[in-house]
PDB file of N, CA, C and O in Angstrom, chain B, residues numbered from 101:
ATOM      1  N   MET B 101      82.716  34.018 120.919  1.00  0.00           N
ATOM      2  CA  MET B 101      82.318  33.986 119.507  1.00  0.00           C
ATOM      3  C   MET B 101      82.917  35.117 118.715  1.00  0.00           C
ATOM      4  O   MET B 101      82.965  36.257 119.176  1.00  0.00           O
ATOM      5  N   ASN B 102      83.358  34.810 117.568  1.00  0.00           N
ATOM      6  CA  ASN B 102      83.917  35.879 116.685  1.00  0.00           C
ATOM      7  C   ASN B 102      82.894  36.276 115.666  1.00  0.00           C
ATOM      8  O   ASN B 102      82.078  35.475 115.212  1.00  0.00           O
ATOM      9  N   GLU B 103      82.966  37.613 115.301  1.00  0.00           N
ATOM     10  CA  GLU B 103      82.010  38.143 114.380  1.00  0.00           C
ATOM     11  C   GLU B 103      82.636  39.358 113.623  1.00  0.00           C
ATOM     12  O   GLU B 103      83.350  40.155 114.232  1.00  0.00           O
ATOM     13  N   ILE B 104      82.380  39.486 112.366  1.00  0.00           N
ATOM     14  CA  ILE B 104      82.795  40.651 111.583  1.00  0.00           C
ATOM     15  C   ILE B 104      81.635  41.412 111.145  1.00  0.00           C
ATOM     16  O   ILE B 104      80.729  40.851 110.530  1.00  0.00           O
ATOM     17  N   LYS B 105      81.603  42.665 111.423  1.00  0.00           N
ATOM     18  CA  LYS B 105      80.489  43.547 111.093  1.00  0.00           C
ATOM     19  C   LYS B 105      80.910  44.658 110.165  1.00  0.00           C
ATOM     20  O   LYS B 105      81.917  45.324 110.403  1.00  0.00           O
ATOM     21  N   TYR B 106      80.129  44.868 109.083  1.00  0.00           N
ATOM     22  CA  TYR B 106      80.285  46.082 108.299  1.00  0.00           C
ATOM     23  C   TYR B 106      79.667  47.226 108.983  1.00  0.00           C
ATOM     24  O   TYR B 106      78.479  47.150 109.295  1.00  0.00           O
ATOM     25  N   GLU B 107      80.388  48.332 109.259  1.00  0.00           N
ATOM     26  CA  GLU B 107      79.797  49.445 110.009  1.00  0.00           C
ATOM     27  C   GLU B 107      80.251  50.729 109.369  1.00  0.00           C
ATOM     28  O   GLU B 107      81.381  50.874 108.901  1.00  0.00           O
ATOM     29  N   SER B 108      79.290  51.675 109.371  1.00  0.00           N
ATOM     30  CA  SER B 108      79.563  53.008 108.895  1.00  0.00           C
ATOM     31  C   SER B 108      79.536  53.853 110.167  1.00  0.00           C
ATOM     32  O   SER B 108      78.466  54.224 110.648  1.00  0.00           O
ATOM     33  N   GLU B 109      80.723  54.158 110.713  1.00  0.00           N
ATOM     34  CA  GLU B 109      80.851  54.675 112.037  1.00  0.00           C
ATOM     35  C   GLU B 109      80.489  56.227 112.056  1.00  0.00           C
ATOM     36  O   GLU B 109      79.823  56.702 112.976  1.00  0.00           O
ATOM     37  N   ARG B 110      80.925  56.935 111.073  1.00  0.00           N
ATOM     38  CA  ARG B 110      80.596  58.304 110.895  1.00  0.00           C
ATOM     39  C   ARG B 110      80.480  58.716 109.497  1.00  0.00           C
ATOM     40  O   ARG B 110      80.811  57.935 108.605  1.00  0.00           O
ATOM     41  N   ALA B 111      80.034  59.888 109.241  1.00  0.00           N
ATOM     42  CA  ALA B 111      79.880  60.301 107.748  1.00  0.00           C
ATOM     43  C   ALA B 111      81.142  60.025 106.964  1.00  0.00           C
ATOM     44  O   ALA B 111      82.194  60.600 107.246  1.00  0.00           O
ATOM     45  N   GLY B 112      81.043  59.145 105.975  1.00  0.00           N
ATOM     46  CA  GLY B 112      82.135  58.853 105.153  1.00  0.00           C
ATOM     47  C   GLY B 112      83.082  57.811 105.613  1.00  0.00           C
ATOM     48  O   GLY B 112      83.845  57.273 104.810  1.00  0.00           O
ATOM     49  N   GLU B 113      83.066  57.491 106.925  1.00  0.00           N
ATOM     50  CA  GLU B 113      83.950  56.489 107.462  1.00  0.00           C
ATOM     51  C   GLU B 113      83.277  55.082 107.561  1.00  0.00           C
ATOM     52  O   GLU B 113      82.241  54.911 108.203  1.00  0.00           O
ATOM     53  N   GLN B 114      83.905  54.114 106.909  1.00  0.00           N
ATOM     54  CA  GLN B 114      83.377  52.729 106.887  1.00  0.00           C
ATOM     55  C   GLN B 114      84.365  51.798 107.281  1.00  0.00           C
ATOM     56  O   GLN B 114      85.556  52.074 107.140  1.00  0.00           O
ATOM     57  N   ALA B 115      83.948  50.601 107.814  1.00  0.00           N
ATOM     58  CA  ALA B 115      84.918  49.643 108.255  1.00  0.00           C
ATOM     59  C   ALA B 115      84.275  48.292 108.379  1.00  0.00           C
ATOM     60  O   ALA B 115      83.074  48.169 108.619  1.00  0.00           O
ATOM     61  N   PHE B 116      85.095  47.280 108.211  1.00  0.00           N
ATOM     62  CA  PHE B 116      84.763  45.907 108.586  1.00  0.00           C
ATOM     63  C   PHE B 116      85.467  45.713 110.020  1.00  0.00           C
ATOM     64  O   PHE B 116      86.694  45.682 110.114  1.00  0.00           O
ATOM     65  N   ASN B 117      84.635  45.587 111.103  1.00  0.00           N
ATOM     66  CA  ASN B 117      85.226  45.463 112.376  1.00  0.00           C
ATOM     67  C   ASN B 117      85.087  44.053 112.922  1.00  0.00           C
ATOM     68  O   ASN B 117      84.038  43.427 112.768  1.00  0.00           O
ATOM     69  N   PHE B 118      86.129  43.553 113.554  1.00  0.00           N
ATOM     70  CA  PHE B 118      86.276  42.249 114.028  1.00  0.00           C
ATOM     71  C   PHE B 118      86.016  42.237 115.543  1.00  0.00           C
ATOM     72  O   PHE B 118      86.694  42.911 116.318  1.00  0.00           O
ATOM     73  N   TYR B 119      85.010  41.445 115.931  1.00  0.00           N
ATOM     74  CA  TYR B 119      84.697  41.322 117.396  1.00  0.00           C
ATOM     75  C   TYR B 119      84.903  40.002 117.885  1.00  0.00           C
ATOM     76  O   TYR B 119      84.502  39.029 117.246  1.00  0.00           O
ATOM     77  N   GLU B 120      85.554  39.888 119.070  1.00  0.00           N
ATOM     78  CA  GLU B 120      85.771  38.597 119.711  1.00  0.00           C
ATOM     79  C   GLU B 120      84.999  38.683 121.058  1.00  0.00           C
ATOM     80  O   GLU B 120      85.302  39.539 121.890  1.00  0.00           O
ATOM     81  N   ASP B 121      84.039  37.824 121.256  1.00  0.00           N
ATOM     82  CA  ASP B 121      83.184  37.837 122.452  1.00  0.00           C
ATOM     83  C   ASP B 121      82.628  39.266 122.729  1.00  0.00           C
ATOM     84  O   ASP B 121      82.589  39.720 123.872  1.00  0.00           O
ATOM     85  N   GLY B 122      82.210  39.938 121.664  1.00  0.00           N
ATOM     86  CA  GLY B 122      81.572  41.257 121.826  1.00  0.00           C
ATOM     87  C   GLY B 122      82.575  42.399 122.006  1.00  0.00           C
ATOM     88  O   GLY B 122      82.147  43.546 122.136  1.00  0.00           O
ATOM     89  N   ASN B 123      83.815  42.158 122.020  1.00  0.00           N
ATOM     90  CA  ASN B 123      84.909  43.242 122.153  1.00  0.00           C
ATOM     91  C   ASN B 123      85.536  43.365 120.782  1.00  0.00           C
ATOM     92  O   ASN B 123      85.913  42.381 120.147  1.00  0.00           O
ATOM     93  N   LYS B 124      85.639  44.662 120.333  1.00  0.00           N
ATOM     94  CA  LYS B 124      86.319  44.952 119.064  1.00  0.00           C
ATOM     95  C   LYS B 124      87.826  44.714 119.214  1.00  0.00           C
ATOM     96  O   LYS B 124      88.455  45.316 120.084  1.00  0.00           O
ATOM     97  N   VAL B 125      88.403  43.864 118.395  1.00  0.00           N
ATOM     98  CA  VAL B 125      89.787  43.528 118.459  1.00  0.00           C
ATOM     99  C   VAL B 125      90.502  43.808 117.165  1.00  0.00           C
ATOM    100  O   VAL B 125      91.682  43.473 117.059  1.00  0.00           O
ATOM    101  N   GLY B 126      89.903  44.368 116.224  1.00  0.00           N
ATOM    102  CA  GLY B 126      90.502  44.655 114.892  1.00  0.00           C
ATOM    103  C   GLY B 126      89.579  45.216 113.928  1.00  0.00           C
ATOM    104  O   GLY B 126      88.374  45.271 114.171  1.00  0.00           O
ATOM    105  N   GLY B 127      90.086  45.638 112.840  1.00  0.00           N
ATOM    106  CA  GLY B 127      89.245  46.274 111.772  1.00  0.00           C
ATOM    107  C   GLY B 127      89.992  46.541 110.485  1.00  0.00           C
ATOM    108  O   GLY B 127      91.218  46.491 110.384  1.00  0.00           O
ATOM    109  N   MET B 128      89.159  46.824 109.525  1.00  0.00           N
ATOM    110  CA  MET B 128      89.682  47.215 108.173  1.00  0.00           C
ATOM    111  C   MET B 128      88.941  48.484 107.777  1.00  0.00           C
ATOM    112  O   MET B 128      87.728  48.480 107.567  1.00  0.00           O
ATOM    113  N   ASP B 129      89.701  49.565 107.680  1.00  0.00           N
ATOM    114  CA  ASP B 129      89.142  50.839 107.320  1.00  0.00           C
ATOM    115  C   ASP B 129      89.047  50.966 105.848  1.00  0.00           C
ATOM    116  O   ASP B 129      90.048  50.785 105.155  1.00  0.00           O
ATOM    117  N   ILE B 130      87.790  51.295 105.284  1.00  0.00           N
ATOM    118  CA  ILE B 130      87.586  51.290 103.919  1.00  0.00           C
ATOM    119  C   ILE B 130      86.813  52.570 103.544  1.00  0.00           C
ATOM    120  O   ILE B 130      86.354  53.329 104.398  1.00  0.00           O
ATOM    121  N   SER B 131      86.692  52.770 102.171  1.00  0.00           N
ATOM    122  CA  SER B 131      85.770  53.744 101.675  1.00  0.00           C
ATOM    123  C   SER B 131      85.271  53.158 100.344  1.00  0.00           C
ATOM    124  O   SER B 131      85.961  52.370  99.696  1.00  0.00           O
ATOM    125  N   VAL B 132      84.068  53.561  99.962  1.00  0.00           N
ATOM    126  CA  VAL B 132      83.468  53.119  98.709  1.00  0.00           C
ATOM    127  C   VAL B 132      83.080  54.344  97.908  1.00  0.00           C
ATOM    128  O   VAL B 132      82.403  55.243  98.406  1.00  0.00           O
ATOM    129  N   ASP B 133      83.503  54.365  96.706  1.00  0.00           N
ATOM    130  CA  ASP B 133      83.199  55.473  95.828  1.00  0.00           C
ATOM    131  C   ASP B 133      83.273  55.033  94.338  1.00  0.00           C
ATOM    132  O   ASP B 133      84.257  54.450  93.882  1.00  0.00           O
ATOM    133  N   ASN B 134      82.203  55.341  93.632  1.00  0.00           N
ATOM    134  CA  ASN B 134      82.155  55.021  92.141  1.00  0.00           C
ATOM    135  C   ASN B 134      82.550  53.519  91.821  1.00  0.00           C
ATOM    136  O   ASN B 134      83.374  53.212  90.959  1.00  0.00           O
ATOM    137  N   LYS B 135      81.893  52.661  92.584  1.00  0.00           N
ATOM    138  CA  LYS B 135      82.168  51.178  92.383  1.00  0.00           C
ATOM    139  C   LYS B 135      83.521  50.751  92.714  1.00  0.00           C
ATOM    140  O   LYS B 135      83.933  49.686  92.254  1.00  0.00           O
ATOM    141  N   THR B 136      84.282  51.501  93.493  1.00  0.00           N
ATOM    142  CA  THR B 136      85.617  51.056  93.930  1.00  0.00           C
ATOM    143  C   THR B 136      85.665  51.064  95.547  1.00  0.00           C
ATOM    144  O   THR B 136      85.370  52.058  96.210  1.00  0.00           O
ATOM    145  N   LEU B 137      86.038  49.940  96.046  1.00  0.00           N
ATOM    146  CA  LEU B 137      86.173  49.808  97.499  1.00  0.00           C
ATOM    147  C   LEU B 137      87.673  50.025  97.719  1.00  0.00           C
ATOM    148  O   LEU B 137      88.459  49.227  97.209  1.00  0.00           O
ATOM    149  N   THR B 138      88.117  51.053  98.445  1.00  0.00           N
ATOM    150  CA  THR B 138      89.508  51.311  98.805  1.00  0.00           C
ATOM    151  C   THR B 138      89.705  50.881 100.212  1.00  0.00           C
ATOM    152  O   THR B 138      88.979  51.247 101.135  1.00  0.00           O
ATOM    153  N   VAL B 139      90.786  50.038 100.337  1.00  0.00           N
ATOM    154  CA  VAL B 139      91.212  49.532 101.747  1.00  0.00           C
ATOM    155  C   VAL B 139      92.290  50.425 102.109  1.00  0.00           C
ATOM    156  O   VAL B 139      93.308  50.513 101.422  1.00  0.00           O
ATOM    157  N   HIS B 140      92.083  51.142 103.249  1.00  0.00           N
ATOM    158  CA  HIS B 140      93.032  52.143 103.719  1.00  0.00           C
ATOM    159  C   HIS B 140      94.028  51.506 104.785  1.00  0.00           C
ATOM    160  O   HIS B 140      95.234  51.751 104.781  1.00  0.00           O
ATOM    161  N   ARG B 141      93.411  50.675 105.685  1.00  0.00           N
ATOM    162  CA  ARG B 141      94.239  50.182 106.816  1.00  0.00           C
ATOM    163  C   ARG B 141      93.554  48.964 107.320  1.00  0.00           C
ATOM    164  O   ARG B 141      92.328  48.864 107.336  1.00  0.00           O
ATOM    165  N   THR B 142      94.388  48.017 107.741  1.00  0.00           N
ATOM    166  CA  THR B 142      93.911  46.814 108.431  1.00  0.00           C
ATOM    167  C   THR B 142      94.669  46.750 109.776  1.00  0.00           C
ATOM    168  O   THR B 142      95.886  46.938 109.801  1.00  0.00           O
ATOM    169  N   HIS B 143      93.998  46.500 110.831  1.00  0.00           N
ATOM    170  CA  HIS B 143      94.630  46.548 112.186  1.00  0.00           C
ATOM    171  C   HIS B 143      94.046  45.555 113.149  1.00  0.00           C
ATOM    172  O   HIS B 143      92.838  45.318 113.138  1.00  0.00           O
ATOM    173  N   VAL B 144      94.880  44.963 113.990  1.00  0.00           N
ATOM    174  CA  VAL B 144      94.426  44.006 115.011  1.00  0.00           C
ATOM    175  C   VAL B 144      95.154  44.409 116.260  1.00  0.00           C
ATOM    176  O   VAL B 144      96.355  44.677 116.230  1.00  0.00           O
ATOM    177  N   THR B 145      94.445  44.455 117.344  1.00  0.00           N
ATOM    178  CA  THR B 145      95.027  44.929 118.674  1.00  0.00           C
ATOM    179  C   THR B 145      96.157  44.020 119.094  1.00  0.00           C
ATOM    180  O   THR B 145      96.182  42.838 118.750  1.00  0.00           O
ATOM    181  N   GLU B 146      97.096  44.580 119.844  1.00  0.00           N
ATOM    182  CA  GLU B 146      98.177  43.756 120.373  1.00  0.00           C
ATOM    183  C   GLU B 146      97.626  42.648 121.210  1.00  0.00           C
ATOM    184  O   GLU B 146      96.610  42.802 121.887  1.00  0.00           O
ATOM    185  N   GLY B 147      98.315  41.504 121.160  1.00  0.00           N
ATOM    186  CA  GLY B 147      97.810  40.322 121.831  1.00  0.00           C
ATOM    187  C   GLY B 147      96.887  39.488 120.999  1.00  0.00           C
ATOM    188  O   GLY B 147      96.677  38.317 121.316  1.00  0.00           O
ATOM    189  N   LYS B 148      96.337  40.021 119.971  1.00  0.00           N
ATOM    190  CA  LYS B 148      95.464  39.261 119.102  1.00  0.00           C
ATOM    191  C   LYS B 148      95.977  39.035 117.733  1.00  0.00           C
ATOM    192  O   LYS B 148      95.306  38.446 116.886  1.00  0.00           O
ATOM    193  N   LYS B 149      97.266  39.541 117.491  1.00  0.00           N
ATOM    194  CA  LYS B 149      97.933  39.329 116.270  1.00  0.00           C
ATOM    195  C   LYS B 149      98.401  37.871 116.084  1.00  0.00           C
ATOM    196  O   LYS B 149      98.722  37.185 117.054  1.00  0.00           O
ATOM    197  N   GLY B 150      98.433  37.414 114.824  1.00  0.00           N
ATOM    198  CA  GLY B 150      98.812  36.069 114.613  1.00  0.00           C
ATOM    199  C   GLY B 150      97.788  34.994 114.691  1.00  0.00           C
ATOM    200  O   GLY B 150      98.068  33.803 114.554  1.00  0.00           O
ATOM    201  N   LYS B 151      96.575  35.459 114.918  1.00  0.00           N
ATOM    202  CA  LYS B 151      95.396  34.464 115.085  1.00  0.00           C
ATOM    203  C   LYS B 151      94.620  34.364 113.775  1.00  0.00           C
ATOM    204  O   LYS B 151      93.620  33.647 113.728  1.00  0.00           O
ATOM    205  N   GLY B 152      95.027  35.038 112.730  1.00  0.00           N
ATOM    206  CA  GLY B 152      94.365  34.985 111.439  1.00  0.00           C
ATOM    207  C   GLY B 152      93.212  35.865 111.302  1.00  0.00           C
ATOM    208  O   GLY B 152      92.425  35.693 110.371  1.00  0.00           O
ATOM    209  N   TYR B 153      93.039  36.858 112.216  1.00  0.00           N
ATOM    210  CA  TYR B 153      91.916  37.814 112.107  1.00  0.00           C
ATOM    211  C   TYR B 153      92.025  38.712 110.886  1.00  0.00           C
ATOM    212  O   TYR B 153      91.022  38.983 110.226  1.00  0.00           O
ATOM    213  N   ALA B 154      93.242  39.181 110.576  1.00  0.00           N
ATOM    214  CA  ALA B 154      93.363  40.070 109.378  1.00  0.00           C
ATOM    215  C   ALA B 154      92.976  39.256 108.087  1.00  0.00           C
ATOM    216  O   ALA B 154      92.382  39.802 107.157  1.00  0.00           O
ATOM    217  N   GLY B 155      93.303  38.053 108.068  1.00  0.00           N
ATOM    218  CA  GLY B 155      92.938  37.192 106.877  1.00  0.00           C
ATOM    219  C   GLY B 155      91.423  37.058 106.843  1.00  0.00           C
ATOM    220  O   GLY B 155      90.867  37.104 105.746  1.00  0.00           O
ATOM    221  N   GLU B 156      90.680  36.890 108.001  1.00  0.00           N
ATOM    222  CA  GLU B 156      89.332  36.799 108.022  1.00  0.00           C
ATOM    223  C   GLU B 156      88.719  38.111 107.596  1.00  0.00           C
ATOM    224  O   GLU B 156      87.699  38.091 106.907  1.00  0.00           O
ATOM    225  N   LEU B 157      89.284  39.271 107.967  1.00  0.00           N
ATOM    226  CA  LEU B 157      88.797  40.532 107.501  1.00  0.00           C
ATOM    227  C   LEU B 157      88.949  40.638 105.925  1.00  0.00           C
ATOM    228  O   LEU B 157      88.046  41.143 105.258  1.00  0.00           O
ATOM    229  N   ILE B 158      90.037  40.181 105.383  1.00  0.00           N
ATOM    230  CA  ILE B 158      90.215  40.191 103.931  1.00  0.00           C
ATOM    231  C   ILE B 158      89.042  39.353 103.299  1.00  0.00           C
ATOM    232  O   ILE B 158      88.343  39.816 102.398  1.00  0.00           O
ATOM    233  N   ASP B 159      88.870  38.115 103.813  1.00  0.00           N
ATOM    234  CA  ASP B 159      87.834  37.272 103.225  1.00  0.00           C
ATOM    235  C   ASP B 159      86.433  37.964 103.272  1.00  0.00           C
ATOM    236  O   ASP B 159      85.662  37.823 102.323  1.00  0.00           O
ATOM    237  N   CYS B 160      86.118  38.656 104.286  1.00  0.00           N
ATOM    238  CA  CYS B 160      84.881  39.326 104.467  1.00  0.00           C
ATOM    239  C   CYS B 160      84.741  40.442 103.458  1.00  0.00           C
ATOM    240  O   CYS B 160      83.715  40.578 102.792  1.00  0.00           O
ATOM    241  N   MET B 161      85.834  41.270 103.353  1.00  0.00           N
ATOM    242  CA  MET B 161      85.888  42.340 102.383  1.00  0.00           C
ATOM    243  C   MET B 161      85.761  41.797 100.931  1.00  0.00           C
ATOM    244  O   MET B 161      85.032  42.403 100.147  1.00  0.00           O
ATOM    245  N   ILE B 162      86.369  40.792 100.573  1.00  0.00           N
ATOM    246  CA  ILE B 162      86.355  40.152  99.251  1.00  0.00           C
ATOM    247  C   ILE B 162      84.889  39.711  98.950  1.00  0.00           C
ATOM    248  O   ILE B 162      84.357  39.970  97.870  1.00  0.00           O
ATOM    249  N   GLU B 163      84.303  39.081  99.884  1.00  0.00           N
ATOM    250  CA  GLU B 163      82.911  38.599  99.745  1.00  0.00           C
ATOM    251  C   GLU B 163      81.952  39.880  99.467  1.00  0.00           C
ATOM    252  O   GLU B 163      81.087  39.840  98.592  1.00  0.00           O
ATOM    253  N   PHE B 164      82.156  40.919 100.209  1.00  0.00           N
ATOM    254  CA  PHE B 164      81.372  42.102 100.064  1.00  0.00           C
ATOM    255  C   PHE B 164      81.573  42.709  98.779  1.00  0.00           C
ATOM    256  O   PHE B 164      80.617  43.078  98.097  1.00  0.00           O
ATOM    257  N   ALA B 165      82.856  42.841  98.386  1.00  0.00           N
ATOM    258  CA  ALA B 165      83.143  43.463  97.050  1.00  0.00           C
ATOM    259  C   ALA B 165      82.542  42.682  95.908  1.00  0.00           C
ATOM    260  O   ALA B 165      81.975  43.307  95.012  1.00  0.00           O
ATOM    261  N   ARG B 166      82.619  41.391  95.866  1.00  0.00           N
ATOM    262  CA  ARG B 166      82.036  40.559  94.823  1.00  0.00           C
ATOM    263  C   ARG B 166      80.559  40.689  94.793  1.00  0.00           C
ATOM    264  O   ARG B 166      79.968  40.859  93.727  1.00  0.00           O
ATOM    265  N   LYS B 167      79.889  40.608  96.040  1.00  0.00           N
ATOM    266  CA  LYS B 167      78.512  40.655  96.051  1.00  0.00           C
ATOM    267  C   LYS B 167      78.012  42.001  95.571  1.00  0.00           C
ATOM    268  O   LYS B 167      76.911  42.057  95.022  1.00  0.00           O
ATOM    269  N   ASN B 168      78.747  43.089  95.742  1.00  0.00           N
ATOM    270  CA  ASN B 168      78.317  44.364  95.331  1.00  0.00           C
ATOM    271  C   ASN B 168      78.978  44.838  94.096  1.00  0.00           C
ATOM    272  O   ASN B 168      78.913  46.034  93.814  1.00  0.00           O
ATOM    273  N   GLU B 169      79.627  43.980  93.313  1.00  0.00           N
ATOM    274  CA  GLU B 169      80.303  44.233  92.048  1.00  0.00           C
ATOM    275  C   GLU B 169      81.241  45.443  92.094  1.00  0.00           C
ATOM    276  O   GLU B 169      81.213  46.338  91.249  1.00  0.00           O
ATOM    277  N   LEU B 170      82.115  45.404  93.193  1.00  0.00           N
ATOM    278  CA  LEU B 170      83.080  46.486  93.317  1.00  0.00           C
ATOM    279  C   LEU B 170      84.456  46.062  92.940  1.00  0.00           C
ATOM    280  O   LEU B 170      84.802  44.885  93.048  1.00  0.00           O
ATOM    281  N   LYS B 171      85.247  46.994  92.502  1.00  0.00           N
ATOM    282  CA  LYS B 171      86.701  46.788  92.302  1.00  0.00           C
ATOM    283  C   LYS B 171      87.399  47.143  93.607  1.00  0.00           C
ATOM    284  O   LYS B 171      86.889  47.981  94.351  1.00  0.00           O
ATOM    285  N   VAL B 172      88.484  46.572  93.902  1.00  0.00           N
ATOM    286  CA  VAL B 172      89.166  46.851  95.137  1.00  0.00           C
ATOM    287  C   VAL B 172      90.559  47.496  94.873  1.00  0.00           C
ATOM    288  O   VAL B 172      91.379  47.014  94.091  1.00  0.00           O
ATOM    289  N   LYS B 173      90.748  48.630  95.597  1.00  0.00           N
ATOM    290  CA  LYS B 173      91.981  49.346  95.546  1.00  0.00           C
ATOM    291  C   LYS B 173      92.717  49.081  96.872  1.00  0.00           C
ATOM    292  O   LYS B 173      92.360  49.659  97.898  1.00  0.00           O
ATOM    293  N   PRO B 174      93.698  48.250  96.858  1.00  0.00           N
ATOM    294  CA  PRO B 174      94.327  47.865  98.178  1.00  0.00           C
ATOM    295  C   PRO B 174      95.523  48.801  98.567  1.00  0.00           C
ATOM    296  O   PRO B 174      96.680  48.465  98.319  1.00  0.00           O
ATOM    297  N   LEU B 175      95.217  49.969  99.176  1.00  0.00           N
ATOM    298  CA  LEU B 175      96.187  50.917  99.612  1.00  0.00           C
ATOM    299  C   LEU B 175      96.840  50.332 100.867  1.00  0.00           C
ATOM    300  O   LEU B 175      98.020  50.605 101.088  1.00  0.00           O
ATOM    301  N   CYS B 176      96.189  49.588 101.661  1.00  0.00           N
ATOM    302  CA  CYS B 176      96.759  49.000 102.827  1.00  0.00           C
ATOM    303  C   CYS B 176      97.888  48.029 102.430  1.00  0.00           C
ATOM    304  O   CYS B 176      97.705  47.142 101.596  1.00  0.00           O
ATOM    305  N   PRO B 177      99.029  48.223 103.041  1.00  0.00           N
ATOM    306  CA  PRO B 177     100.215  47.396 102.673  1.00  0.00           C
ATOM    307  C   PRO B 177      99.915  45.905 102.931  1.00  0.00           C
ATOM    308  O   PRO B 177     100.386  45.087 102.140  1.00  0.00           O
ATOM    309  N   PHE B 178      99.174  45.486 103.969  1.00  0.00           N
ATOM    310  CA  PHE B 178      98.874  44.112 104.172  1.00  0.00           C
ATOM    311  C   PHE B 178      98.012  43.516 103.131  1.00  0.00           C
ATOM    312  O   PHE B 178      98.273  42.402 102.675  1.00  0.00           O
ATOM    313  N   VAL B 179      96.939  44.246 102.713  1.00  0.00           N
ATOM    314  CA  VAL B 179      96.043  43.761 101.753  1.00  0.00           C
ATOM    315  C   VAL B 179      96.718  43.746 100.333  1.00  0.00           C
ATOM    316  O   VAL B 179      96.512  42.841  99.525  1.00  0.00           O
ATOM    317  N   ASN B 180      97.505  44.774 100.106  1.00  0.00           N
ATOM    318  CA  ASN B 180      98.249  44.829  98.872  1.00  0.00           C
ATOM    319  C   ASN B 180      99.197  43.604  98.731  1.00  0.00           C
ATOM    320  O   ASN B 180      99.268  43.002  97.660  1.00  0.00           O
ATOM    321  N   ALA B 181      99.910  43.247  99.796  1.00  0.00           N
ATOM    322  CA  ALA B 181     100.787  42.194  99.779  1.00  0.00           C
ATOM    323  C   ALA B 181     100.064  40.840  99.486  1.00  0.00           C
ATOM    324  O   ALA B 181     100.607  39.985  98.786  1.00  0.00           O
ATOM    325  N   GLN B 182      98.812  40.660 100.044  1.00  0.00           N
ATOM    326  CA  GLN B 182      98.015  39.517  99.847  1.00  0.00           C
ATOM    327  C   GLN B 182      97.604  39.364  98.435  1.00  0.00           C
ATOM    328  O   GLN B 182      97.601  38.273  97.865  1.00  0.00           O
ATOM    329  N   PHE B 183      97.233  40.560  97.844  1.00  0.00           N
ATOM    330  CA  PHE B 183      96.775  40.577  96.402  1.00  0.00           C
ATOM    331  C   PHE B 183      97.973  40.154  95.531  1.00  0.00           C
ATOM    332  O   PHE B 183      97.822  39.372  94.592  1.00  0.00           O
ATOM    333  N   LYS B 184      99.149  40.678  95.855  1.00  0.00           N
ATOM    334  CA  LYS B 184     100.323  40.345  95.022  1.00  0.00           C
ATOM    335  C   LYS B 184     100.753  38.892  95.202  1.00  0.00           C
ATOM    336  O   LYS B 184     101.280  38.287  94.268  1.00  0.00           O
ATOM    337  N   LYS B 185     100.530  38.309  96.420  1.00  0.00           N
ATOM    338  CA  LYS B 185     100.940  36.940  96.630  1.00  0.00           C
ATOM    339  C   LYS B 185     100.105  35.986  95.855  1.00  0.00           C
ATOM    340  O   LYS B 185     100.603  34.975  95.358  1.00  0.00           O
ATOM    341  N   GLU B 186      98.772  36.301  95.735  1.00  0.00           N
ATOM    342  CA  GLU B 186      97.805  35.402  95.113  1.00  0.00           C
ATOM    343  C   GLU B 186      97.034  36.181  94.002  1.00  0.00           C
ATOM    344  O   GLU B 186      95.805  36.217  94.078  1.00  0.00           O
ATOM    345  N   PRO B 187      97.641  36.770  93.035  1.00  0.00           N
ATOM    346  CA  PRO B 187      96.941  37.646  92.088  1.00  0.00           C
ATOM    347  C   PRO B 187      95.734  36.948  91.337  1.00  0.00           C
ATOM    348  O   PRO B 187      94.703  37.572  91.084  1.00  0.00           O
ATOM    349  N   THR B 188      95.907  35.702  91.016  1.00  0.00           N
ATOM    350  CA  THR B 188      94.803  34.977  90.344  1.00  0.00           C
ATOM    351  C   THR B 188      93.527  34.911  91.160  1.00  0.00           C
ATOM    352  O   THR B 188      92.429  34.840  90.609  1.00  0.00           O
ATOM    353  N   LEU B 189      93.679  34.936  92.498  1.00  0.00           N
ATOM    354  CA  LEU B 189      92.461  34.855  93.327  1.00  0.00           C
ATOM    355  C   LEU B 189      91.683  36.162  93.228  1.00  0.00           C
ATOM    356  O   LEU B 189      90.467  36.174  93.419  1.00  0.00           O
ATOM    357  N   TYR B 190      92.347  37.219  92.942  1.00  0.00           N
ATOM    358  CA  TYR B 190      91.735  38.611  93.025  1.00  0.00           C
ATOM    359  C   TYR B 190      91.654  39.309  91.686  1.00  0.00           C
ATOM    360  O   TYR B 190      91.371  40.506  91.632  1.00  0.00           O
ATOM    361  N   ILE B 191      91.900  38.577  90.583  1.00  0.00           N
ATOM    362  CA  ILE B 191      92.016  39.213  89.246  1.00  0.00           C
ATOM    363  C   ILE B 191      90.691  39.947  88.859  1.00  0.00           C
ATOM    364  O   ILE B 191      90.702  40.956  88.155  1.00  0.00           O
ATOM    365  N   ASP B 192      89.573  39.398  89.345  1.00  0.00           N
ATOM    366  CA  ASP B 192      88.301  40.044  89.022  1.00  0.00           C
ATOM    367  C   ASP B 192      87.985  41.249  89.838  1.00  0.00           C
ATOM    368  O   ASP B 192      87.052  41.997  89.545  1.00  0.00           O
ATOM    369  N   LEU B 193      88.804  41.441  90.910  1.00  0.00           N
ATOM    370  CA  LEU B 193      88.515  42.618  91.782  1.00  0.00           C
ATOM    371  C   LEU B 193      89.579  43.673  91.831  1.00  0.00           C
ATOM    372  O   LEU B 193      89.283  44.804  92.216  1.00  0.00           O
ATOM    373  N   TRP B 194      90.793  43.374  91.466  1.00  0.00           N
ATOM    374  CA  TRP B 194      91.959  44.288  91.654  1.00  0.00           C
ATOM    375  C   TRP B 194      91.879  45.430  90.809  1.00  0.00           C
ATOM    376  O   TRP B 194      91.886  45.257  89.590  1.00  0.00           O
ATOM    377  N   SER B 195      91.802  46.592  91.299  1.00  0.00           N
ATOM    378  CA  SER B 195      91.786  47.865  90.590  1.00  0.00           C
ATOM    379  C   SER B 195      93.206  48.483  90.682  1.00  0.00           C
ATOM    380  O   SER B 195      93.771  48.667  91.761  1.00  0.00           O
ATOM    381  N   SER B 196      93.706  48.771  89.557  1.00  0.00           N
ATOM    382  CA  SER B 196      95.035  49.417  89.527  1.00  0.00           C
ATOM    383  C   SER B 196      94.986  50.927  89.449  1.00  0.00           C
ATOM    384  O   SER B 196      96.015  51.591  89.324  1.00  0.00           O
ATOM    385  N   GLU B 197      93.785  51.460  89.524  1.00  0.00           N
ATOM    386  CA  GLU B 197      93.636  52.882  89.487  1.00  0.00           C
ATOM    387  C   GLU B 197      94.115  53.635  90.726  1.00  0.00           C
ATOM    388  O   GLU B 197      94.022  54.861  90.777  1.00  0.00           O
TER     389      GLU B 197
END
């Protein structure tokens, strides 16, 4: 069973972590400050790439941002590329700051 959890691992460090059968296989490192969610990095372990996990992490992050009325600053190259690929899907969230 796959599951994505929002976790605050240590002071100031936050992530959406992807678990497959209870084992962490990927994640999205984020920070939230002043109504802006900054995506720093998205990663999936070797052998798990190409299964759409990073896309599922983006979907989870987008849902979280909209629910909490946050703007998204996509510093992560993967997330930034997705925002640029489909800008109309993210127009309400994309922060250029």
